[in-house]
Each structure stands twice: as C-alpha cells, then as structure tokens.
C-alpha positions as CSV (number, residue, x, y, z in Angstrom):
1,M,32.2,28.8,20.5
2,N,31.9,28.6,16.8
3,L,29.5,31.0,15.0
4,S,27.9,30.5,11.6
5,E,27.8,33.1,9.0
6,D,24.4,34.2,10.4
7,G,26.0,34.7,13.9
8,I,24.1,31.7,15.3
9,P,26.2,29.6,17.7
10,E,27.0,26.1,16.3
11,A,27.4,23.0,18.3
12,S,30.9,21.9,18.9
13,P,31.9,19.2,16.5
14,N,32.1,15.7,17.9
15,P,35.6,14.4,17.3
16,E,34.3,10.9,16.6
17,S,31.8,12.0,14.0
18,K,32.7,12.1,10.4
19,P,32.0,15.1,8.1
20,K,28.9,14.7,6.0
21,S,30.9,14.2,2.8
22,E,32.6,11.2,4.4
23,S,29.5,9.7,5.9
24,K,28.4,6.3,4.9
25,K,26.3,6.6,1.7
26,R,24.2,3.8,0.4
27,P,23.9,3.3,-3.3
28,F,20.8,4.6,-5.0
29,K,20.0,1.1,-6.3
30,V,19.8,-0.3,-2.7
31,E,17.6,2.6,-1.6
32,V,15.2,2.0,-4.5
33,L,15.1,-1.8,-3.9
34,E,14.3,-1.2,-0.2
35,K,11.5,1.2,-1.0
36,I,10.0,-1.1,-3.6
37,S,10.1,-4.0,-1.1
38,T,8.4,-1.9,1.5
39,L,5.7,-0.8,-0.9
40,M,5.1,-4.4,-2.1
41,A,4.8,-5.6,1.5
42,A,2.2,-2.9,2.2
43,A,0.3,-3.9,-1.0
44,F,0.2,-7.6,0.1
45,G,-1.0,-6.5,3.5
46,F,-3.9,-4.6,1.9
47,V,-4.8,-7.6,-0.3
48,A,-4.8,-9.9,2.7
49,A,-7.0,-7.4,4.7
50,F,-9.5,-7.2,1.9
51,A,-9.7,-11.0,1.6
52,W,-10.3,-11.3,5.4
53,N,-12.9,-8.5,5.2
54,E,-14.9,-10.4,2.5
55,T,-14.5,-13.7,4.4
56,F,-15.9,-12.2,7.6
57,K,-18.7,-10.5,5.8
58,T,-19.7,-13.7,4.0
59,L,-19.6,-15.7,7.3
60,L,-21.6,-13.1,9.1
61,L,-24.3,-12.8,6.5
62,G,-24.4,-16.5,6.1
63,Q,-25.3,-16.9,9.8
64,V,-27.9,-14.1,10.0
65,G,-29.5,-14.3,6.5
66,D,-30.3,-11.8,3.9
67,E,-33.4,-10.3,5.5
68,A,-31.3,-8.5,8.2
69,R,-28.6,-7.4,5.9
70,P,-28.7,-3.6,6.5
71,I,-28.7,-4.0,10.3
72,V,-25.9,-6.7,10.1
73,L,-23.8,-4.5,7.9
74,V,-24.1,-1.5,10.4
75,G,-23.2,-3.8,13.2
76,Y,-20.3,-5.2,11.2
77,A,-19.0,-1.7,10.4
C-alpha cells in the first residue's frame, strides 16, 4: 500500500492508465470553440423559446379577446 506525504493511503496505480502528464490533452483553441458553439446553441434555443412564447400569447389572446386579458394571462402562466 502506497502512502502519500500526509499518510493517507493512495489507490494502487492502474497499469493501463497513463500518468497525468501523458494524458491526452486537447488544444486550448478546440476547447474554446466547443464552449462558444455550446453557448451559441443555448442562445438560439432561448430566442426560439421567446418566439414561441409570443406566438402562443398572440394566439391565445386572439381567441379570447382583450376584455379577459388579466385572467387569460394568469391561466397562460
């Protein structure tokens, strides 16, 4: 059993695993591009959600009319 400097037992190393320094590292540019694409997809999702929200609100208020607007909005919410 291997002990660390603190005296805490360490797990036995897996012979198939590589040390952290030899682990597969992705370039920084690839990580940044992946993060940007994820954020852009989320932004497009929000834009689409807001567009559908306005569409449903317009259709709902068009069917009921403006006199019942507060009640309709509470039901819609």
